[in-house]
C-alpha positions as CSV (number, residue, x, y, z in Angstrom):
1,X,-30.3,-20.6,-1.2
2,X,-26.5,-20.2,-1.6
3,X,-25.1,-17.5,0.7
4,X,-21.7,-15.9,0.7
5,X,-19.9,-13.5,3.1
6,X,-18.6,-11.6,0.1
7,X,-20.3,-11.5,-3.3
8,X,-18.9,-9.8,-6.4
9,X,-20.9,-9.1,-9.5
10,X,-18.6,-8.7,-12.5
11,X,-15.4,-10.6,-13.3
12,X,-12.8,-8.1,-14.4
13,X,-9.9,-6.2,-12.9
14,X,-12.1,-4.6,-10.1
15,X,-13.1,-8.0,-9.0
16,X,-9.5,-9.2,-9.0
17,X,-8.4,-6.2,-6.8
18,X,-11.2,-7.0,-4.4
19,X,-10.5,-10.7,-4.2
20,X,-6.7,-10.2,-3.7
21,X,-7.3,-7.6,-0.9
22,X,-10.0,-9.7,0.8
23,X,-7.7,-12.7,1.0
24,X,-5.0,-10.7,2.8
25,X,-7.6,-9.8,5.4
26,X,-10.1,-12.7,5.5
27,X,-8.6,-16.2,4.9
28,X,-11.7,-18.3,5.8
29,X,-14.8,-16.3,4.8
30,X,-16.7,-17.3,1.6
31,X,-16.2,-15.3,-1.6
32,X,-18.0,-15.7,-4.9
33,X,-17.8,-13.9,-8.2
34,X,-20.5,-13.8,-10.9
35,X,-19.3,-13.2,-14.5
36,X,-21.6,-12.7,-17.4
37,X,-18.9,-14.0,-19.8
38,X,-18.0,-17.7,-19.6
39,X,-14.2,-16.9,-19.5
40,X,-11.5,-16.7,-16.9
41,X,-10.7,-13.1,-16.1
42,X,-8.7,-11.6,-19.0
43,X,-7.2,-8.3,-20.0
44,X,-9.3,-6.3,-22.5
45,X,-6.3,-4.2,-23.4
46,X,-4.9,-7.3,-25.2
47,X,-8.0,-7.7,-27.4
48,X,-6.4,-6.1,-30.5
49,X,-3.4,-8.5,-30.1
50,X,-5.7,-11.4,-29.8
51,X,-7.6,-10.3,-32.9
52,X,-4.3,-10.0,-34.7
53,X,-3.4,-13.5,-33.5
54,X,-0.2,-12.3,-31.9
55,X,-1.2,-13.9,-28.6
56,X,-3.3,-17.0,-27.8
57,X,-6.3,-17.0,-25.5
58,X,-4.4,-18.2,-22.4
59,X,-1.9,-15.4,-22.7
60,X,-4.8,-12.9,-22.3
61,X,-5.6,-14.2,-18.8
62,X,-5.2,-11.4,-16.2
63,X,-4.3,-13.9,-13.5
64,X,-3.1,-17.6,-13.7
65,X,-5.7,-20.3,-14.5
66,X,-5.7,-21.5,-10.9
67,X,-6.5,-18.0,-9.6
68,X,-10.0,-18.7,-8.3
69,X,-9.0,-22.1,-6.7
70,X,-5.9,-20.6,-5.1
71,X,-8.0,-17.7,-3.7
72,X,-10.8,-20.0,-2.5
73,X,-13.3,-18.2,-4.7
74,X,-16.5,-19.7,-6.1
75,X,-16.5,-18.6,-9.8
76,X,-20.0,-18.5,-11.3
77,X,-19.3,-17.8,-14.9
78,X,-21.6,-17.4,-17.9
79,X,-24.4,-16.1,-15.7
80,X,-26.0,-12.7,-15.6
81,X,-27.3,-10.9,-12.5
82,X,-30.9,-9.9,-13.2
83,X,-32.1,-8.5,-9.9
84,X,-30.9,-7.1,-6.6
85,X,-32.9,-6.9,-3.3
86,X,-30.8,-4.9,-0.9
87,X,-33.2,-5.3,2.0
88,X,-33.1,-9.1,1.8
89,X,-29.5,-9.0,0.6
90,X,-30.1,-11.3,-2.4
91,X,-28.9,-11.2,-6.0
92,X,-30.9,-13.1,-8.6
93,X,-29.3,-14.7,-11.6
94,X,-30.7,-15.4,-15.1
95,X,-30.8,-19.2,-14.4
96,X,-33.3,-18.7,-11.5
97,X,-30.7,-19.0,-8.7
98,X,-30.7,-16.6,-5.8
99,X,-27.4,-15.8,-4.0
100,X,-27.4,-14.3,-0.6
101,X,-24.6,-12.0,0.6
102,X,-23.3,-10.2,3.7
103,X,-21.3,-7.7,1.7
104,X,-21.7,-7.0,-2.1
105,X,-19.5,-5.4,-4.7
106,X,-21.0,-4.2,-8.0
107,X,-18.3,-4.3,-10.7
108,X,-20.6,-4.5,-13.6
109,X,-18.4,-2.5,-16.0
110,X,-19.8,-0.8,-19.2
111,X,-21.6,-1.6,-22.4
112,X,-21.0,-0.3,-25.9
113,X,-23.1,2.6,-27.2
114,X,-24.9,1.7,-30.4
115,X,-26.3,5.0,-32.0
116,X,-29.7,5.1,-33.8
117,X,-28.4,5.1,-37.4
118,X,-30.9,4.4,-40.1
119,X,-30.5,0.8,-41.4
120,X,-28.1,-0.2,-38.7
121,X,-30.6,-2.5,-36.9
122,X,-31.3,-4.3,-40.2
123,X,-27.6,-5.0,-41.1
124,X,-26.8,-7.4,-38.2
125,X,-24.8,-9.9,-40.2
126,X,-21.5,-8.0,-40.4
127,X,-21.9,-5.3,-37.8
128,X,-19.8,-5.7,-34.6
129,X,-18.8,-4.0,-31.4
130,X,-15.3,-4.4,-29.9
131,X,-15.4,-4.5,-26.1
132,X,-15.3,-8.1,-25.0
133,X,-13.6,-11.3,-25.9
134,X,-16.8,-12.5,-27.5
135,X,-16.8,-9.4,-29.7
136,X,-13.2,-10.1,-30.8
137,X,-14.1,-13.7,-31.6
138,X,-17.1,-12.7,-33.7
139,X,-15.0,-10.0,-35.4
140,X,-12.2,-12.5,-36.2
141,X,-14.7,-14.6,-38.2
142,X,-14.9,-11.9,-40.8
143,X,-11.2,-11.4,-41.3
144,X,-10.8,-14.2,-43.9
145,X,-13.4,-12.7,-46.3
146,X,-13.6,-8.9,-45.5
147,X,-11.6,-6.5,-47.5
148,X,-13.0,-3.1,-46.6
149,X,-13.9,-2.1,-43.0
150,X,-15.5,1.0,-41.6
151,X,-15.0,1.9,-37.9
152,X,-17.5,4.3,-36.4
153,X,-15.7,6.1,-33.6
154,X,-12.4,7.8,-33.3
155,X,-11.9,7.2,-29.6
156,X,-9.4,4.8,-28.0
157,X,-11.5,1.6,-28.7
158,X,-12.3,2.7,-32.3
159,X,-8.6,3.5,-33.1
160,X,-7.4,0.2,-31.5
161,X,-9.8,-1.7,-33.7
162,X,-8.8,0.2,-36.8
163,X,-5.2,-0.5,-36.2
164,X,-5.8,-4.2,-35.7
165,X,-7.8,-4.4,-38.9
166,X,-5.3,-2.5,-40.9
167,X,-2.5,-4.8,-39.7
168,X,-4.6,-7.7,-41.0
169,X,-4.5,-6.2,-44.5
170,X,-8.0,-4.6,-44.6
171,X,-8.7,-1.2,-46.2
172,X,-9.9,0.7,-43.2
173,X,-11.8,4.0,-42.8
174,X,-12.4,5.6,-39.4
175,X,-15.5,8.0,-39.0
176,X,-15.5,10.4,-36.1
177,X,-18.2,13.0,-35.3
178,X,-15.8,15.3,-33.4
179,X,-13.5,17.6,-35.4
180,X,-10.5,15.4,-34.4
181,X,-9.8,11.9,-33.0
182,X,-9.4,11.3,-29.3
183,X,-10.9,14.8,-28.6
184,X,-11.9,14.2,-25.0
185,X,-8.6,12.6,-24.1
186,X,-5.8,14.6,-25.7
187,X,-5.2,18.1,-27.1
188,X,-5.2,19.1,-30.8
189,X,-1.5,18.6,-31.4
190,X,-1.7,15.0,-30.2
191,X,-4.8,14.3,-32.2
192,X,-3.1,15.5,-35.4
193,X,-0.1,13.3,-34.6
194,X,-2.4,10.3,-34.2
195,X,-4.3,11.1,-37.4
196,X,-0.9,11.4,-39.3
197,X,0.2,8.0,-37.9
198,X,-3.0,6.4,-39.2
199,X,-2.6,8.1,-42.6
200,X,0.9,6.8,-42.9
201,X,-0.4,3.3,-42.2
202,X,-3.0,3.7,-45.0
203,X,-6.1,4.3,-42.8
204,X,-8.4,7.0,-43.9
205,X,-9.8,9.2,-41.1
206,X,-13.0,11.2,-41.6
207,X,-13.7,13.8,-38.9
208,X,-16.6,16.2,-38.3
209,X,-19.0,13.7,-39.8
210,X,-20.8,10.4,-38.9
211,X,-22.8,7.6,-40.5
212,X,-26.2,8.8,-41.4
213,X,-27.4,5.6,-43.1
214,X,-26.3,2.0,-43.5
215,X,-27.4,0.3,-46.7
216,X,-27.5,-3.4,-47.6
217,X,-29.7,-6.5,-47.7
218,X,-29.4,-8.0,-44.2
219,X,-25.8,-6.8,-43.9
220,X,-23.8,-3.6,-44.1
221,X,-22.7,-3.0,-47.7
222,X,-22.4,0.8,-47.6
223,X,-22.0,3.5,-44.9
224,X,-23.4,6.8,-46.1
225,X,-21.8,9.7,-44.2
226,X,-23.6,12.9,-43.3
227,X,-21.0,14.7,-45.3
228,X,-22.2,13.0,-48.4
229,X,-19.4,10.5,-48.7
230,X,-20.4,6.8,-49.3
231,X,-18.0,4.1,-48.0
232,X,-18.4,0.6,-49.3
233,X,-17.7,-2.0,-46.6
234,X,-17.7,-5.7,-45.9
235,X,-17.4,-5.1,-42.1
236,X,-18.8,-2.3,-39.9
237,X,-17.5,-1.9,-36.4
238,X,-19.4,0.4,-34.0
239,X,-17.0,1.9,-31.4
240,X,-18.4,5.2,-30.4
241,X,-18.0,4.7,-26.7
242,X,-19.1,2.9,-23.6
243,X,-21.7,3.7,-20.9
244,X,-21.7,2.4,-17.3
245,X,-23.9,-0.6,-16.7
246,X,-26.1,0.7,-13.9
247,X,-29.4,-1.1,-14.6
248,X,-29.0,-3.6,-11.7
249,X,-28.2,-0.8,-9.3
250,X,-30.9,1.6,-10.6
251,X,-33.7,-1.0,-10.4
252,X,-32.6,-1.8,-6.9
253,X,-33.0,1.9,-5.9
254,X,-29.4,2.8,-5.5
255,X,-28.3,6.4,-6.1
256,X,-27.2,6.6,-9.8
257,X,-26.1,9.5,-11.9
258,X,-24.1,8.7,-15.0
259,X,-22.6,5.9,-12.9
260,X,-23.4,4.3,-9.5
261,X,-22.6,7.0,-6.9
262,X,-20.0,6.0,-4.3
263,X,-18.1,7.8,-1.6
264,X,-14.4,7.6,-1.0
265,X,-14.8,4.2,0.7
266,X,-16.5,2.9,-2.4
267,X,-19.8,2.6,-0.6
268,X,-23.1,3.1,-2.5
269,X,-26.3,4.5,-1.1
270,X,-27.4,1.0,0.1
271,X,-25.9,-0.5,3.2
272,X,-23.2,-3.2,2.6
273,X,-23.2,-2.6,-1.1
274,X,-20.1,-1.2,-2.8
275,X,-19.2,-0.4,-6.4
276,X,-16.0,0.1,-8.4
277,X,-14.7,0.2,-12.0
278,X,-16.4,1.4,-15.1
279,X,-19.9,1.3,-13.5
280,X,-19.1,3.7,-10.7
281,X,-18.7,7.5,-10.2
282,X,-15.6,8.0,-8.0
283,X,-13.9,11.0,-6.5
284,X,-11.4,12.7,-8.8
285,X,-9.0,14.6,-6.6
286,X,-8.1,17.1,-9.4
287,X,-11.7,18.0,-10.1
288,X,-12.7,17.8,-6.5
289,X,-15.8,16.0,-7.5
290,X,-17.1,12.6,-8.8
291,X,-17.0,11.3,-12.3
292,X,-16.8,8.0,-14.2
293,X,-13.2,7.0,-14.7
294,X,-13.3,3.8,-16.9
295,X,-9.6,2.9,-16.4
296,X,-8.0,-0.4,-15.4
297,X,-5.7,1.0,-12.7
298,X,-8.6,2.9,-11.1
299,X,-10.8,-0.2,-11.2
300,X,-8.2,-2.4,-9.5
301,X,-7.5,0.2,-6.8
302,X,-11.2,0.8,-6.3
303,X,-11.8,-2.9,-5.9
304,X,-9.0,-3.1,-3.3
305,X,-10.3,-0.1,-1.3
306,X,-13.8,-1.6,-1.4
307,X,-12.4,-4.9,-0.1
308,X,-10.8,-3.3,2.9
309,X,-14.0,-1.6,3.9
310,X,-16.1,-4.7,3.2
311,X,-13.8,-6.5,5.7
312,X,-14.2,-3.7,8.3
313,X,-10.8,-2.0,7.8
314,X,-11.3,1.6,6.9
315,X,-9.7,2.8,3.7
316,X,-10.3,5.7,1.3
317,X,-9.7,6.1,-2.4
318,X,-8.8,9.7,-2.8
319,X,-6.2,9.8,-5.5
320,X,-8.1,8.7,-8.5
321,X,-8.0,10.7,-11.8
322,X,-8.0,10.1,-15.5
323,X,-5.1,8.1,-16.9
324,X,-4.6,6.5,-20.3
325,X,-1.8,4.6,-21.9
326,X,-2.2,4.1,-25.7
327,X,-0.1,2.7,-28.5
328,X,-1.0,3.3,-32.2
329,X,1.4,2.2,-34.8
330,X,4.6,4.1,-34.1
331,X,3.1,6.3,-31.4
332,X,3.3,5.6,-27.6
333,X,1.1,8.0,-25.6
334,X,0.4,8.4,-21.9
335,X,-2.0,11.0,-20.5
336,X,-3.1,11.8,-17.0
337,X,-5.2,14.4,-15.2
338,X,-7.1,17.2,-16.9
339,X,-6.9,17.9,-20.6
340,X,-7.4,21.6,-20.1
341,X,-6.5,24.4,-22.4
342,X,-5.3,27.9,-21.6
343,X,-8.5,29.0,-19.9
344,X,-10.1,29.1,-16.4
345,X,-6.8,29.8,-14.7
346,X,-5.0,26.9,-16.4
347,X,-1.6,27.4,-18.1
348,X,0.0,25.1,-20.7
349,X,3.8,24.4,-21.1
350,X,4.8,22.2,-24.0
351,X,7.6,21.1,-26.2
352,X,7.1,19.5,-29.7
353,X,9.8,17.8,-31.8
354,X,8.1,17.0,-35.1
355,X,11.2,15.4,-36.6
356,X,11.4,12.8,-33.8
357,X,7.6,12.7,-33.5
358,X,7.9,13.6,-29.8
359,X,5.6,15.8,-27.7
360,X,5.3,16.8,-24.1
361,X,2.5,18.9,-22.7
362,X,2.0,20.0,-19.1
363,X,-1.2,21.6,-17.7
364,X,-0.7,23.8,-14.6
365,X,-2.8,25.8,-12.3
366,X,-1.6,28.0,-9.4
367,X,1.9,26.6,-10.1
368,X,0.8,22.9,-9.7
369,X,0.6,20.1,-12.2
370,X,-3.0,19.2,-13.1
371,X,-2.4,17.1,-16.2
372,X,0.1,15.9,-18.8
373,X,0.4,14.3,-22.2
374,X,3.5,12.4,-23.3
375,X,4.0,11.2,-26.9
376,X,7.0,8.9,-27.6
377,X,8.8,10.0,-24.5
378,X,6.9,8.1,-21.8
379,X,9.6,6.7,-19.5
380,X,9.2,9.4,-16.8
381,X,5.4,9.4,-16.6
382,X,5.5,8.0,-13.1
383,X,7.5,11.1,-11.8
384,X,5.0,13.5,-13.3
385,X,2.1,11.5,-11.8
386,X,3.7,11.6,-8.4
387,X,4.2,15.4,-8.7
388,X,0.5,15.7,-9.6
389,X,-0.8,13.5,-6.8
390,X,1.4,15.2,-4.2
391,X,0.3,18.6,-5.3
392,X,3.9,19.8,-5.6
393,X,4.6,23.4,-6.6
394,X,6.4,22.8,-9.9
395,X,6.4,26.4,-11.3
396,X,10.1,27.0,-10.1
397,X,11.4,24.1,-12.2
398,X,8.7,23.6,-14.9
399,X,11.3,24.2,-17.6
400,X,13.3,21.1,-16.4
401,X,10.2,19.0,-16.8
402,X,10.2,19.7,-20.5
403,X,13.8,18.9,-21.1
404,X,15.2,15.8,-22.8
405,X,16.4,13.3,-20.3
406,X,14.2,14.6,-17.5
407,X,14.3,12.4,-14.4
408,X,14.4,12.6,-10.6
409,X,17.9,14.1,-10.9
410,X,16.3,17.3,-12.3
411,X,14.2,17.9,-9.2
412,X,15.3,19.9,-6.2
413,X,17.2,17.6,-3.8
414,X,14.8,17.7,-0.9
415,X,11.8,17.0,-3.1
416,X,13.6,14.2,-4.9
417,X,14.3,12.5,-1.6
418,X,10.7,12.7,-0.5
419,X,9.3,11.4,-3.7
420,X,11.8,8.5,-3.9
421,X,10.9,7.4,-0.4
422,X,7.2,7.5,-1.1
423,X,7.7,5.6,-4.3
424,X,9.6,2.8,-2.6
425,X,6.9,2.6,0.1
426,X,4.3,2.0,-2.7
């Protein structure tokens, strides 16, 4: 049986963070990574650009092609982990192999949600999801013949897909069950700005409804909405969301809620087993509790923290929170922290410039910053994030945070110096 000092299940950004940190601490010990997809580690954020043929496959790689060799990592790609025995410290693969480990990181990511829609399971020919490179390659095969596409889901993935398809010349309709797009991520003002951007691009957005039935002979030909509207389609993309892949952990007896439960050292309930990324529930310092944070920066940081602890060097990950960077047509959006309204002790300060299509929204509680949304004025997002992470009392100068040209120069001198020093220290 093959055995490794460090074994990683999952080949995405969390694995990269873990590998790079391990090699700063352990030069000689053996490391292996198991990836279900047969590809070198790539950036999923670039999938729409790959679909639009703006970038080739090699430009999607998250690290250079020699990454595994240079890091001394055994890459076992195109193989799926099917079982985990934490007592014997063994992971079983779908080809019958058993891999032993000393320390294990679960970075199994998430999987698309496919809702139980009548007729959907019978219309397999032209129904796609859009989460992996294989999804993008399958979707690309329809672009030469499809003229009308329906995207089920008005979240980040659904809107990214709709934009890419619209840019390829398809007539696109987005169907979202919530009253507005991006509802869990942004406020109503931002949602309307996004919907208007899609409308200007010729994309029709249906909110407050969903697909009740898919009609067609072996393929999706019509999507019948619960509102009564019928949308003809040559292509149907299901992008209603992603759920953590926890099956391996759950079957092995690890503590699982919505995601795999980990502490601030990224340790699971099983000895020598860690988890990070989209599959894990991590500590959110703003909520003072654990939740799933399916975001690339958090996955990378979580992988690094796990690596330090796997190597016996104590580290904690105690500054994770929700963060998103999005681009839709002519809108650039960055959000971080809590998307809270004027309730439960939260206050909102905002500035909207409709003519310039710019918007800034700050969420505060007890004078401190708990979240923000920036639309088309994103250059100073890092400053706001630092203020939030440091728990700075911003109430005395919150008006300056909303002004055009906001920067470090707008902060009190003593605070400015402290933040700049910490930023330089990383």
